[in-house]
C-alpha positions in Angstrom: -29.9 -17.0 28.9 -25.9 -18.1 29.3 -26.1 -20.0 26.1 -27.4 -16.9 23.8 -24.4 -15.0 25.0 -21.8 -17.6 24.4 -23.3 -17.4 20.8 -23.4 -13.9 20.9 -19.6 -13.9 22.2 -18.9 -16.5 19.6 -20.3 -14.5 16.4 -18.9 -11.4 17.6 -14.9 -13.3 17.9 -16.0 -14.7 14.4 -16.9 -11.7 12.8 -13.9 -9.5 14.3 -11.6 -12.6 12.9 -13.4 -11.7 9.9 -12.9 -8.5 9.8 -9.1 -9.8 10.8 -8.2 -12.1 7.8 -10.1 -9.3 5.2 -7.5 -7.0 6.2 -4.7 -8.8 5.6 -5.6 -10.3 2.9 -6.7 -6.6 1.3 -3.2 -5.7 2.2 -1.6 -8.8 0.9 -3.3 -7.2 -2.4 -2.1 -3.7 -2.5 1.0 -5.1 -1.7 1.4 -7.3 -4.8 -0.3 -4.1 -6.7 2.1 -2.0 -5.6 5.5 -4.3 -6.9 3.6 -4.4 -9.7 3.2 -0.7 -10.1 7.4 0.1 -9.9 8.0 -3.2 -12.0 5.7 -1.9 -15.2 6.2 1.7 -14.3 10.6 1.4 -14.9 10.5 -0.7 -18.1 10.8 2.0 -20.0 14.4 2.5 -20.8 15.3 6.0 -18.9 13.2 5.7 -16.0 13.6 3.8 -13.2 11.4 3.5 -10.1 12.9 2.4 -7.2 11.8 1.1 -3.4 13.4 3.1 -0.5 11.2 1.6 1.8 8.3 -0.2 2.9 6.1 -0.1 6.0 2.8 -2.6 6.0 0.7 -2.4 9.4 -2.5 -3.3 10.2 -4.7 -0.6 7.7 -2.2 0.8 5.5 1.8 0.8 3.8 3.5 3.7 4.0 6.2 3.6 1.1 9.2 6.3 -0.6 10.5 5.5 -4.1 12.6 7.6 -5.9 12.1 8.0 -9.5 15.3 8.4 -11.7 15.8 9.5 -15.3 17.9 9.5 -17.3 18.9 11.3 -20.5 18.7 9.7 -23.5 22.3 9.4 -25.1 22.2 11.1 -27.7 22.7 13.7 -24.3 25.5 11.4 -23.3 27.8 14.7 -22.1 25.5 15.8 -20.2 24.9 12.7 -18.3 22.4 14.0 -15.7 20.1 11.7 -13.7 17.2 13.1 -12.6 15.8 12.3 -9.5 12.1 12.7 -7.9 11.1 11.3 -4.0 7.8 9.6 -4.1 6.2 9.2 -1.3 2.8 7.0 -1.0 0.5 6.6 2.2 -2.4 3.4 1.0 -4.7 2.3 3.5 -6.6 -0.2 2.7 -8.7 -3.2 4.2 -12.2 -4.0 4.0 -13.3 -0.8 4.9 -11.0 2.7 4.2 -13.7 5.3 3.5 -14.7 4.0 7.5 -11.0 4.2 8.2 -11.2 7.5 7.3 -14.6 8.4 8.7 -12.6 6.9 11.9 -9.4 8.9 11.4 -7.6 5.8 11.2 -5.1 5.8 8.6 -3.9 8.2 6.1 -7.0 7.7 3.9 -8.7 9.8 1.5 -11.1 7.7 -0.3 
């Protein structure tokens, strides 16, 4: 009896550890993709995405960017810069749709 309880508790800790490790790994991958997105989106000459804030938590990430678009050099006389604020809520982990059903994070599958 005691042996089966010990095995059950050990399995529970193992599953919880695997779930936590998978959530951490998915969070790292989400951050890598986010940084790659910022770099790729800033490649056009007149468009620049600037990261203003980035807050990673256990199951989700909140970030805000400023998207700055300058007019072409042909219209340098006006030299106006347009700015747009982008807010991102990214839910990551082994099962984002499960988190959404449980009301955890800001997931919209």
